[in-house]
N, C-alpha and C positions, 0 to 999 in steps of 0.2 A: 503493500500500500504506500509506503513513504515515497517510493520512486514515482508513482503516479502523481501524487500531490506536488512533488518537486517539479515534475515536468509541467504541471499546470502553472506553477508560479513562473517558470521560465517563459512559457508561452504567453502568460498574462503580461509579464514585463516587456516582452517583444512587441506585443500588441500596443501597449502604452507608448513605447518608443516610436512605433510606426505612426500612431495617431498624432503624437507631438510633432513628428517630422512633417506630416501632412499639413498640420495647422500652420507650421512655420512657412511651408512652401506656399500655402494659400495666402498668408499675410504678405509674403514677398511679392506674389503676383498682384495682389490688391494694391500694394504700394506702388508698383510699377504702373498700374492702370490709373493711378490718381484717386484711390478710394480711401475712405476713413477706415482705420484699422482699430477694431475694438480689442482692448486688452482686458482679459477676464481673469488672468492669473499673473502672479509675480514673474513667472518664467516668460510669459508672452511679453510683458512690459519690459523686463530687463533685456530680452532678445531684441526687441524693436529699438530700444534706446541705444544699445551697443552698436547695432547695424548703422543707425543714423549717425552716431558719433564717428565711427570708422569712415563713413562716406562724407563726413563734414556737412551734413544736411541740417537745415533748420527743422526743428520738431515743434509742432503746435499740439498741445495736449488740451482736449476739451474735458474738463472735470464736470461730470453730470450726475444726475440721480433720476431714477425711474419716476419718482414722485414730483419732480421739478417741472412745472408748467413752462417757464421760459426756456428750459433746456430742450423740451420737445419742439418748441417754436423755432429755435435756432439750429436744430439738427440738420434740416435739409439745406440750410445756408452753408453750414460747415462742410457738408458733402459737396456742394457747388464749389467751394474754395479748393477742396481736394482735387477736383477735376481741373480747375483753372490754374492751379499751381502744382503741377505734377513733380516738381523738383523739391517740394517740401513734404515732410512726413506728417500726416495728420492722424493723431491717436485719440481715442475716446476711452476715458476711464470713469467707471461708476464709483463714486466715493463710498458707497456701501459695500461694494465688492472688494475694492483694494484700499482699505482704510490707511494702511501704512504709506502708500504712495501719496494719498491726499494729505496726510500729516507731514510727509517730507516736504511737500511744496506749500505747506501752510494754507490749505484751502479752507476758507471760512464761509463762502457763499457760492451758490451755483446759479448759472454757469460761470466758471472761471476758466480762462484760457491762459496756459503757461507756455511761454516761448523759450525754447532750449537750443543752444548751440554747443556742440562738443561736450555735452554733459552738464553744461552750466545754465542755470536759469538766467535769462537776459531781460525778460519783461513779463508782464502779467496784465491781463485785461479781465475785469469782472463785469458781467452783464451780457445781455443778448442784443447788443447793437451791432448790426451788420457793418456799418461804416467804420466803427471803432476797431473791430477785429480786422477788417480788411486793411486798414491803414497800418496796423502793427505788422501784419504779414508782409506787406509790401516794403515796409521799412527794414525789417530784419532779413527778408529773403534777398534783398539787394546787396547786403553786406558780405 
């Protein structure tokens, strides 16, 4: 019996690895296509941030919550920005899913957009104002 259960754990571990690799590949393709990448785990978040850092790309993180009305209003606008600025990485983080990430960036209200270059926070915008977010993207994407 022990051999069968051991085989199961190896197979399960392999399946988990395949699933994680597929999620990363999907995220990579989405980023290339100018889509918003949802980060639901610390692994996903860290992976996206590391890739962007290595590529020296601007990252815009939309800190959101499922219960936040203004977040739902600005979400399609954020998706438009991802298509308009394909050289920028657009991430979405739910503050209730990734509390440690929200704490790291000192998120106190939603929506909050954090602008990151080479792993460093360079700017922040709080609120759901399209023009304000777009100005920050254009300012930092040009640098």
